[in-house]
C-alpha positions as CSV (number, residue, x, y, z in Angstrom):
1,L,-11.0,-0.5,-9.9
2,V,-13.7,-0.9,-7.2
3,Y,-15.9,1.3,-8.9
4,F,-15.1,-0.1,-12.1
5,L,-16.0,-3.4,-11.0
6,W,-19.1,-2.3,-9.3
7,K,-20.5,-0.6,-12.0
8,Y,-19.6,-2.9,-15.1
9,G,-19.0,-6.5,-13.5
10,F,-16.1,-8.8,-13.7
11,Y,-16.7,-9.8,-17.3
12,K,-16.4,-6.4,-19.0
13,F,-13.2,-5.3,-16.3
14,M,-11.8,-8.9,-17.6
15,K,-12.1,-7.6,-21.3
16,S,-10.7,-4.1,-20.4
17,F,-7.8,-5.8,-18.5
18,C,-6.9,-7.9,-21.5
19,L,-7.4,-4.9,-24.0
20,S,-5.3,-2.7,-22.1
21,N,-2.8,-5.2,-21.9
22,I,-2.6,-6.0,-25.7
23,L,-2.3,-2.3,-26.1
24,F,0.4,-2.0,-23.7
25,W,2.3,-4.9,-25.0
26,F,2.4,-3.4,-28.5
27,S,3.3,-0.1,-27.7
28,F,6.8,-1.3,-26.5
29,L,7.5,-3.6,-29.8
30,P,9.3,-0.8,-31.7
31,F,11.6,-0.7,-29.1
32,F,12.6,-4.5,-28.6
33,K,16.0,-5.6,-29.2
34,E,16.8,-8.4,-27.8
35,G,15.7,-10.8,-24.4
36,N,12.1,-12.3,-23.9
37,L,9.7,-10.5,-26.4
38,I,6.7,-11.4,-24.1
39,A,8.1,-10.2,-20.9
40,F,10.0,-7.2,-22.3
41,P,6.9,-4.4,-21.8
42,Y,6.5,-5.6,-18.1
43,T,10.3,-5.9,-17.3
44,T,11.0,-2.4,-19.1
45,Y,8.3,-0.8,-17.0
46,Y,9.0,-2.2,-14.0
47,K,13.1,-1.7,-14.2
48,S,13.2,1.4,-15.9
49,I,10.1,3.3,-14.7
50,L,9.3,1.9,-11.3
51,L,12.8,1.0,-9.8
52,G,14.3,3.9,-12.2
53,Q,13.6,6.8,-9.5
54,D,16.4,7.2,-8.0
55,L,15.5,9.7,-5.4
56,S,14.4,7.8,-2.7
57,Y,13.9,10.4,-0.1
58,T,10.7,10.7,2.3
59,T,9.8,13.7,0.2
60,N,11.0,15.2,-2.7
61,S,10.0,18.8,-2.5
62,A,6.3,18.0,-2.0
63,F,4.6,19.9,0.7
64,N,3.0,17.1,2.4
65,F,3.3,15.4,5.7
66,W,6.7,14.1,5.5
67,A,7.8,17.7,4.7
68,V,6.3,18.6,8.2
69,V,7.7,15.8,10.0
70,T,11.5,15.4,8.1
71,G,11.7,18.7,6.3
72,F,13.6,18.8,2.8
73,N,16.4,17.2,4.9
74,N,17.2,14.1,2.4
75,V,16.1,11.6,4.8
76,N,15.8,8.2,3.3
77,E,12.5,6.8,3.0
78,T,14.2,3.3,4.1
79,T,15.1,4.7,7.6
80,N,13.3,3.5,10.6
81,F,10.8,5.8,12.1
82,L,8.1,4.2,14.7
83,F,7.9,1.0,16.1
84,N,10.8,-0.4,13.7
85,L,8.8,0.5,10.8
86,S,10.2,2.8,8.0
87,Y,8.9,6.1,7.0
88,Q,8.1,4.2,3.6
89,Q,6.0,1.5,5.3
90,I,4.6,4.2,7.8
91,G,3.4,5.9,4.8
92,I,2.1,2.8,2.9
93,V,0.0,1.8,6.4
94,I,-1.5,5.4,6.6
95,T,-2.6,5.8,2.9
96,A,-4.0,2.0,2.7
97,G,-5.9,3.2,5.9
98,F,-7.6,5.7,4.3
99,L,-8.1,3.7,0.9
100,S,-9.7,0.8,2.7
101,Y,-12.1,3.6,4.4
102,L,-12.9,5.2,1.3
103,I,-14.3,2.1,0.0
104,Y,-16.1,0.9,3.0
105,V,-17.9,4.3,2.9
106,L,-18.4,3.8,-0.8
107,F,-20.4,0.5,-0.4
108,K,-22.1,1.7,2.6
109,K,-23.4,4.8,1.1
110,G,-23.6,3.6,-2.2
111,F,-21.9,5.2,-5.6
112,K,-23.4,8.0,-6.2
113,L,-21.7,10.8,-8.4
114,R,-20.8,13.1,-5.1
115,Y,-19.3,10.0,-3.2
116,V,-17.3,8.8,-5.8
117,L,-15.5,12.0,-6.3
118,Y,-15.1,12.5,-2.9
119,A,-13.3,9.0,-2.9
120,F,-11.4,9.8,-6.1
121,T,-10.2,13.3,-4.5
122,L,-9.3,11.8,-1.3
123,S,-7.6,8.5,-2.6
124,V,-4.9,10.8,-4.6
125,F,-5.2,13.5,-2.1
126,S,-3.6,10.9,0.9
127,S,-1.1,9.2,-1.5
128,F,0.3,12.6,-2.4
129,L,0.2,13.5,1.6
130,F,1.3,10.5,3.3
131,L,3.1,8.1,0.5
132,T,7.1,8.8,0.5
133,K,9.0,9.8,-2.4
134,M,6.6,12.2,-3.8
135,H,7.3,15.1,-6.1
136,E,5.7,18.6,-6.0
137,R,4.4,18.0,-9.4
138,Y,2.3,15.5,-8.0
139,S,0.3,17.9,-6.2
140,M,-1.8,18.9,-9.8
141,L,-3.3,15.1,-10.2
142,I,-5.7,16.3,-7.0
143,L,-7.1,19.3,-8.9
144,P,-9.0,17.9,-11.6
145,F,-11.0,15.9,-8.9
146,I,-11.5,18.9,-6.7
147,L,-12.7,21.1,-9.4
148,L,-15.2,18.2,-10.3
149,L,-16.2,18.3,-6.9
150,G,-16.5,22.0,-6.2
151,I,-18.8,22.0,-9.8
152,I,-21.3,19.8,-8.1
153,E,-20.7,21.1,-4.4
154,K,-20.1,24.5,-4.6
155,K,-18.9,25.0,-0.8
156,N,-15.4,22.7,-2.4
157,L,-14.6,25.3,-5.1
158,K,-12.6,27.2,-2.4
159,F,-10.5,24.3,-1.6
160,F,-10.0,24.0,-5.3
161,I,-8.9,27.5,-5.5
162,I,-6.7,27.1,-2.2
163,L,-4.8,23.8,-3.4
164,S,-4.3,25.5,-7.0
165,I,-2.4,28.2,-5.4
166,V,-0.2,25.9,-3.0
167,S,0.5,23.4,-6.0
168,F,1.7,26.1,-8.1
169,L,3.9,27.4,-5.1
170,N,5.0,24.1,-4.7
171,L,6.1,23.9,-8.4
172,Y,7.5,27.1,-8.1
173,H,9.7,26.1,-4.9
174,S,11.3,23.5,-7.0
175,W,11.4,25.2,-10.6
176,P,11.7,28.9,-10.2
177,V,11.2,30.3,-13.7
178,P,11.4,33.3,-13.8
179,K,13.6,33.4,-10.6
180,I,12.2,35.9,-8.3
181,E,14.6,35.9,-5.4
182,F,12.4,37.1,-2.8
183,L,9.7,34.9,-3.7
184,L,12.0,31.9,-3.7
185,A,13.7,32.7,-0.5
186,F,10.3,33.0,1.2
187,L,9.3,29.6,-0.3
188,S,12.3,27.9,0.9
189,N,12.2,29.0,4.4
190,S,11.2,25.9,6.6
191,Y,8.6,27.6,8.3
192,V,6.7,28.6,5.1
193,V,7.2,25.0,4.0
194,S,5.8,23.4,7.3
195,T,2.9,26.2,6.9
196,L,1.6,25.2,3.5
197,S,2.1,21.5,4.1
198,I,0.3,21.3,7.1
199,L,-2.6,23.7,5.1
200,N,-2.7,20.9,2.7
201,I,-2.8,18.5,5.5
202,L,-5.9,20.4,7.1
203,I,-7.9,20.6,3.8
204,F,-7.5,17.0,3.3
205,L,-8.9,16.2,6.8
206,K,-11.9,19.0,6.4
207,L,-13.1,16.9,3.3
208,F,-12.5,13.7,5.0
209,L,-14.7,14.8,7.7
210,D,-16.9,15.9,5.2
211,F,-17.1,12.8,3.1
212,K,-17.2,10.8,6.6
213,N,-20.0,12.5,8.4
214,E,-22.4,13.1,5.1
215,K,-25.6,11.4,5.5
216,K,-26.9,9.1,3.2
């Protein structure tokens, strides 16, 4: 959003916003039966999709920060964690802090391709690591951006390879097909889960520090 506003301006942003809302609204029309026709797409999306996720745990099998803190013990995200704040609230604060800093650095250094790809990678990565209710499959959202970053900066290709492997193992942990018993037992070990989760966190911190310390 910030990048779009910076590159194209407010007028084109509003045109795109209105057009996308029109397309969104029309895509729901075939499913309308009763109720408020105007609000139907938005209320349906909010109630059936955003509120329809019934797994409200700190982590839903994702190898992330909360897998290290709580493990896969089905701890509810609304449980108090620190300073009378819930796990969910702590996750939002941490993620918002990273996102705010990324935007600050972009404006400070300029919207060059390298910095934008770093920001895209780190924004998705921080959300996966620190927001609650993350599923294992969301780790795949990091890969397109880290791949593009690795193409323009070869030193980051190794992180793409490592994250691809960890993402695959995370997916296999929850969806073991074909089922290989010794591999599933290995990935189900709490120490292995914590180790792979910490590896994700360390790669994120390395990319974050590279982005932070890179000179204009």
